[in-house]
Phi, psi and omega in degrees: 000130184292149178250153182230155177231128178246106182217078182288146176294157185298324184291330178292321178293317178295330177281334181288311189299317179296341177266318186289314184297314176298324180291321176295319180296319178296322179295314179294326178294318177293323178297317180294322177298318180295317178295324179295316182291323178294319178293322180294319180296325180290316183285338177291346180275000180294146180292155181297336179296341180271012184297137179272135173270117185287136174232172183299327183265009179300123182290159178292140177292164179292159182301330184256014185240167174201154185212136173301136184211165173225152181224133179251128179168204182228141176292152170244081189292344183281355182226059180266161179239156173239113176281110189281166175059051177243129185250155176209126183052040178065023176247137179285148179188207184206162175254144183264116175256121181242128178288139175246125176274111182297152180294161180298326179298332180260013172095001181069199181087171183252141173231133179278133178243124176275109183269004174117182187261145174227148176290153183294340178294343179257026184298324185269000180279151183293142178262067187288144177199143180287141183263014181283165179295147184199165172240117184258143174245145180182204183240122181269120183213172182292159172298137181293151180233147176282163176296328179218119177263115184282341181165170179290140176289146178289139178262109184290136179293322178225077185293150177267111183273145355289140185261136176272127186232166178233092176050066179288151173272172178298324179294320180290324176296317178299324176294319182293318186267351178075019179198163179299141178236138183303140180275065179188177182221132177264112176280112187298131180300140181300339179280347180285145178283172175058047176229179180241211181293119182229094175240091188273007179299124181291349182250013185298316184246313182233101180289166180300324180297328179290323176297321177297321178297316177300318180298319179296324178295313180296321178292325178294317176301318180296315182294321179296316179297317179293326178298311181292327178296317179288316184297320183283344183247001177261112184251136176278129182280143179290000000 
């Protein structure tokens, strides 16, 4: 029976890892995105009777989940955010996040409401909204996260509202507002007034199946690289 020896040079291993690890990470990230969209599409089909009433102590939804919800309170239009680098129909723009002060019956506190997408050409236009009491319906889901977070965003001591942000965490929101903010986001129902473009379908642009395809590609690249690494360094002994 033939014998083999696997003894790759140190430089080959050092060259392999910086390529293999990012490709594997990209594959798992795409797989997670696909599972998240599949779960979101399933939970969006829940009946309106199952809507959750948001309170100050309402826990954050799971990363792959979403739930119909309602929130009672008043908008704080003087402290709105613009989530930058958001596209719609291949147009650049941003999403309008407006803090909602929950009613005293629901424990008070702030919940961020995504009122929809606006084109970047309207960046300087006022984000007007009535500050009267209301009951909002929408979809309660986790705060969005980027594919790669380069570091914590700076918390401005005296921000100029409306403030442009890049995927803030709940801790960063609490720093901006000077008080705890719910670790979740209410996607405003398209039937609610005072909103912008709201197409919350998780399969509108990139369906879950496409994320699975991207993940398979990254895993295939990783397997090909690993195959050549082993093949070129596995020697048959005479």
